[in-house]
C-alpha positions in Angstrom: 3.4 58.7 115.1 2.6 56.7 112.0 4.2 53.2 111.9 5.5 51.1 109.0 3.4 48.0 108.2 6.0 45.8 109.9 9.3 46.3 111.6 11.6 43.4 112.5 14.2 43.9 115.1 16.6 40.8 114.7 19.9 39.5 116.3 18.9 40.7 119.8 21.4 39.2 122.3 19.3 39.8 125.4 15.7 40.9 125.6 14.7 42.1 129.1 10.9 41.8 128.5 9.9 43.2 132.0 7.0 40.8 131.5 7.2 38.8 134.8 10.0 38.5 137.3 13.4 38.1 135.7 12.0 37.5 132.2 15.1 37.7 130.0 15.1 36.1 126.5 18.3 35.4 124.5 18.9 35.4 120.9 15.5 36.4 119.7 13.8 38.7 117.3 10.7 41.1 117.9 8.3 41.8 115.1 6.2 45.0 115.3 3.1 45.7 113.2 0.8 48.8 113.4 2.6 50.1 116.5 2.2 46.9 118.5 4.4 43.9 119.3 3.0 40.9 117.3 5.9 38.3 117.7 8.7 37.6 120.2 10.9 34.6 119.7 13.5 33.0 117.5 13.9 34.8 114.1 13.3 31.4 112.3 9.8 31.5 113.9 8.8 34.9 112.3 5.4 34.2 110.6 5.9 33.5 107.0 3.1 35.8 106.0 4.9 38.8 107.5 5.5 41.7 105.3 8.6 43.2 106.8 9.1 46.8 105.4 12.0 47.7 107.8 14.7 45.8 109.6 16.8 46.8 112.6 19.8 44.6 113.4 20.5 44.9 117.1 24.0 43.4 116.5 23.8 41.1 119.6 23.0 44.1 121.9 20.5 44.1 124.7 17.0 45.4 124.3 14.6 46.9 126.8 11.1 48.3 126.7 11.1 52.0 125.8 11.7 53.9 129.0 8.9 55.7 130.9 9.5 59.0 132.8 6.5 59.1 135.0 7.0 62.2 136.9 8.2 65.4 135.2 7.4 69.2 135.3 8.7 69.6 131.7 6.8 72.7 130.6 8.1 75.9 132.1 10.0 79.1 131.4 13.3 80.4 132.6 15.5 78.7 135.1 16.6 79.1 138.7 20.4 78.4 138.6 20.9 81.3 141.1 18.8 79.4 143.6 20.9 76.4 143.1 24.0 78.6 144.0 22.2 79.7 147.1 21.5 76.1 148.2 25.1 75.3 147.5 25.9 78.0 150.0 23.6 76.5 152.6 20.1 78.0 152.0 17.3 75.6 152.4 14.4 75.1 149.9 12.0 76.6 152.5 14.1 79.7 152.9 14.4 80.3 149.2 10.6 79.9 148.8 10.0 82.4 151.8 12.2 85.0 149.8 9.9 84.8 146.7 11.8 82.1 144.9 10.9 78.6 144.2 7.6 77.6 142.5 6.2 81.1 142.5 9.2 82.5 140.7 8.8 80.0 137.8 5.0 80.7 137.8 5.6 84.3 137.0 8.0 83.4 134.2 5.6 80.8 132.9 2.6 83.0 133.0 4.5 85.6 130.9 5.7 83.2 128.2 3.7 82.5 125.1 2.5 79.0 124.2 5.0 79.2 121.3 7.9 80.0 123.6 6.9 77.2 126.1 6.5 74.7 123.2 9.9 75.3 121.8 11.8 74.9 125.2 9.6 71.9 126.0 10.3 70.2 122.7 14.1 70.7 123.3 13.8 69.0 126.7 11.6 66.2 125.4 13.9 65.6 122.4 16.9 65.2 124.7 14.9 62.5 126.7 13.9 60.6 123.6 17.5 60.5 122.5 18.2 58.7 125.7 15.6 56.1 125.2 12.4 57.5 126.7 9.3 56.8 124.7 6.7 57.9 127.2 6.6 61.1 129.3 4.3 62.2 132.0 4.1 66.0 132.2 2.5 68.1 134.9 1.1 71.6 134.9 1.5 73.6 138.1 3.6 76.5 137.1 0.5 78.5 136.0 -1.6 78.6 139.1 -4.4 80.5 137.3 -7.1 79.1 135.0 -5.7 80.4 131.8 -2.0 79.6 132.6 -2.7 76.1 133.7 -4.7 75.4 130.6 -1.8 76.9 128.6 0.7 74.5 130.1 -1.4 71.5 129.5 -2.1 72.5 125.9 1.7 72.8 125.4 2.4 69.5 126.9 -0.1 67.8 124.6 1.3 69.6 121.6 4.7 67.9 122.1 3.2 64.7 120.6 2.6 66.6 117.2 6.4 67.3 117.0 8.1 64.4 118.5 7.8 60.7 118.5 7.0 60.4 122.2 3.8 59.6 124.0 2.7 62.3 126.5 0.4 61.7 129.5 -0.7 64.9 131.3 -1.4 65.7 134.9 -3.2 68.8 136.2 -1.3 70.2 139.2 -3.1 73.4 140.1 -2.5 72.2 143.6 1.3 72.9 143.3 1.3 76.1 145.4 -0.9 79.0 146.5 -0.2 81.9 144.2 0.7 85.3 145.7 -2.7 87.0 144.8 -4.4 84.3 147.0 -1.9 84.3 149.8 -4.3 85.7 152.3 -7.3 83.8 151.0 -6.2 80.4 150.2 -9.7 79.0 150.6 -10.6 81.0 147.6 -7.8 79.5 145.6 -8.8 76.0 146.5 -12.4 76.9 145.4 -10.9 78.1 142.1 -9.1 74.8 141.6 -12.1 72.7 142.4 -15.0 74.7 140.9 -13.3 76.2 137.8 -9.9 74.6 137.0 -10.8 71.0 137.2 -14.0 71.2 135.3 -12.4 73.2 132.4 -9.4 70.8 132.3 -11.9 67.8 132.0 -14.1 69.6 129.5 -11.2 70.4 127.2 -9.8 66.8 127.6 -6.3 68.2 128.7 -5.4 65.8 131.5 -5.6 62.2 132.6 -4.7 62.7 136.3 -4.8 65.3 139.0 -1.9 65.7 141.4 -1.4 67.9 144.6 1.7 68.9 146.5 0.7 67.8 150.0 3.2 69.4 152.4 3.4 71.6 155.4 2.8 75.2 154.3 1.6 74.1 150.9 -1.6 72.0 151.0 -2.8 70.1 154.0 -4.2 66.6 154.1 -7.7 68.0 154.2 -7.1 70.5 151.4 -5.4 67.8 149.2 -8.3 65.3 149.9 -10.9 67.9 148.9 -9.1 68.6 145.6 -8.6 65.0 144.8 -12.1 64.0 145.5 -13.4 66.6 143.1 -10.9 65.4 140.5 -12.1 61.8 141.0 -15.7 62.9 140.7 -14.8 64.5 137.4 -13.2 61.2 136.1 -9.5 62.1 136.6 -7.1 59.6 138.1 -5.2 60.8 141.2 -1.6 61.2 142.2 0.0 62.9 145.2 3.3 64.6 146.0 3.7 62.8 149.3 5.9 63.0 152.4 8.8 64.7 150.6 10.0 67.3 153.1 8.0 66.2 156.2 5.8 63.2 157.0 2.3 64.5 156.4 0.5 61.3 156.0 0.0 61.8 152.3 1.0 58.4 151.2 -1.6 56.9 153.4 -4.2 59.3 151.9 -3.1 58.3 148.4 -3.7 54.6 149.3 -7.2 55.5 150.8 -8.2 57.4 147.7 -7.0 54.6 145.3 -4.3 56.9 143.8 -2.3 55.5 140.9 0.8 56.7 142.6 2.3 58.6 145.5 5.6 60.3 144.6 8.6 61.3 146.6 8.2 59.5 149.9 11.5 60.5 151.6 9.9 60.8 155.0 7.6 57.7 155.1 7.7 55.4 158.0 7.9 51.5 158.3 4.1 51.5 158.7 3.7 53.5 155.5 6.1 51.0 153.7 4.0 48.1 154.9 0.8 49.8 153.7 2.2 50.4 150.2 3.5 46.8 150.2 -0.1 45.7 150.9 -1.5 47.9 148.1 0.8 47.5 145.1 -1.8 49.1 142.9 -0.6 52.4 144.3 2.8 52.8 142.8 5.7 54.3 145.0 7.4 56.8 142.6 10.9 57.5 143.9 12.7 60.7 142.7 16.4 60.4 143.8 17.7 63.3 141.7 15.6 65.8 143.8 17.2 64.5 147.0 20.6 64.9 145.4 19.9 68.3 144.0 18.4 69.6 147.2 21.2 68.1 149.3 18.6 66.9 151.8 20.5 63.5 152.3 17.3 61.6 153.1 16.5 59.1 150.3 13.2 57.2 150.2 13.5 53.7 151.4 13.6 51.9 148.1 14.9 48.7 149.3 12.3 48.3 152.1 9.6 49.2 149.6 10.6 46.4 147.2 11.0 43.9 150.0 7.6 44.8 151.3 6.0 44.0 147.9 5.3 47.5 146.7 5.3 48.4 143.1 8.2 50.9 142.7 9.0 53.4 139.9 11.8 55.9 139.4 11.6 59.2 137.6 13.7 62.2 136.9 11.2 64.8 138.5 12.6 67.2 135.8 11.9 70.7 137.1 13.7 74.0 137.3 14.1 74.2 141.1 14.7 70.9 142.7 15.8 68.5 139.9 17.1 70.1 136.7 17.8 66.7 135.2 16.5 65.0 132.0 18.6 61.8 132.2 16.3 58.9 133.1 19.1 56.3 132.6 21.2 58.1 135.2 18.3 57.6 137.7 18.8 53.9 137.4 22.3 54.4 138.9 20.9 56.4 141.7 18.3 53.7 142.1 21.1 51.3 142.9 23.5 53.5 144.8 21.0 55.6 146.8 17.8 53.6 147.0 19.3 50.2 147.5 17.8 48.5 144.4 19.5 45.9 142.3 20.3 46.9 138.6 17.4 44.6 137.4 15.0 46.3 140.0 16.1 49.7 138.9 15.6 49.0 135.2 12.0 47.5 136.1 11.4 50.9 137.9 11.9 52.9 134.8 9.9 50.5 132.6 7.1 48.3 134.0 6.9 50.1 137.3 6.8 53.5 135.7 4.1 52.4 133.3 2.0 51.2 136.2 2.5 54.6 137.8 0.6 56.0 134.7 -2.1 53.3 134.7 -0.5 51.6 131.6 0.8 48.4 133.1 0.8 45.6 130.6 0.7 48.1 127.7 3.8 50.2 128.2 7.1 49.4 129.8 7.1 45.7 128.7 7.7 43.7 125.7 4.9 41.2 125.2 2.3 40.5 122.6 0.0 43.3 122.0 2.0 45.8 124.0 3.0 49.1 122.5 6.0 48.6 120.2 8.3 50.9 122.1 11.8 49.5 122.5 15.3 50.7 123.5 18.3 48.9 121.9 20.9 49.5 124.5 24.4 50.5 123.3 25.9 47.5 125.1 25.5 43.7 125.2 23.8 43.7 128.6 21.0 45.8 129.9 22.6 46.3 133.3 25.3 48.4 131.6 22.7 51.2 131.8 23.0 51.6 135.6 26.5 50.4 135.8 28.1 52.8 133.4 26.1 55.8 134.8 25.1 58.3 132.1 27.5 56.9 129.6 25.6 54.3 127.6 23.9 55.9 124.5 21.1 54.0 122.8 22.0 52.2 119.6 18.4 52.7 118.6 15.1 53.9 119.9 11.7 52.4 118.6 8.6 54.3 119.2 5.2 53.0 118.2 6.9 50.6 115.8 9.1 53.1 114.1 12.8 53.6 114.4 13.2 57.3 115.7 16.7 57.1 117.0 19.4 54.9 115.3 22.3 54.5 113.0 22.0 56.9 110.0 19.2 59.0 111.5 19.5 62.7 112.1 19.4 63.5 115.9 15.9 64.7 117.1 15.5 68.4 117.6 12.8 71.2 117.7 11.0 71.6 114.4 9.8 75.0 115.3 11.7 78.2 115.5 10.9 81.5 117.3 11.7 85.0 116.1 12.1 86.2 119.7 12.8 83.0 121.8 13.8 83.4 125.3 17.2 81.6 125.7 17.8 78.8 128.1 21.1 78.4 129.9 
């Protein structure tokens, strides 16, 4: 993602910096150099020595930091639309899983797919997200559940950066489910994750974090703790799928382990909320689309978490089974209507909060001197139009690492690779 020497974004009506509570600047300009923000203020104050090679006129529109989608399962093969139809007819997630559906079904399809096939479909999904203003993506593995297939997923996730102007942060999720071949010897699978998968992932430099789906009939508290302690010993940061379907105590485990985030949290208690409020360094990542998609009706207590002082993020949870959604701006609407956040809090949750959930607070998700020059020029004169006009506000422009990648006169992003025998997506 090479950047021009200097880019000046002028005529900004409102700049929601996300750098401090309620920090909105009016009638300002932003100067970017070598992929960083080097000046924020009146256009008349732009340093005289600046060598502006590119100009972007915001036309009085609102500007936000580039959006950060901090929890996705973007690399996978196939889809599960028939399972969606079953859920609409009353089947539960657990019932579908017991019938051979769910994660294991996607695992089979993903194992069978080539890296080239996975990359093409992943680029299509990621391009759609960049076109909506996303400049940073977290991508988890977890649909391989074997050493080779997990490494394949992570390699594909990392390769997306070679084809699209988006920053990708990868998470190893070998603890997503126990594959069928280990169903009667789950301890052996956990040994495989700890003794072979994690060391290879670290050796090949394929992940920044390790995550575990801590849930009844998936991985217990003790099993999750073992995997994450091994991950920490190998230098990976830790995350947790926590308290989604039942209250397991995973959020408390995450705090105890110093996790960068605990994600889902639909079933947490008031005591858990207070604990996360006392430990804002462990970010509460809320995933309202999965609640909507699964028709579970129980949303995480977003309002209570914010009031308690927790750091809150919102993400799409893009995956084929429980949240087939790539629209992060739409999540800000759900953040308001279903989680009880204000529009400004919801926007912070997909910028500064989401950046913190990736260990990138102060570098991503904010517009401040020295931060990454990732910006979204909203197609409206107020940033709160994003949650208010849910799903209907297209970016006027997107800037990634100091380069305009979406904007007037630019060709829409798309996959730069083709397949001779690609598997078609619905």
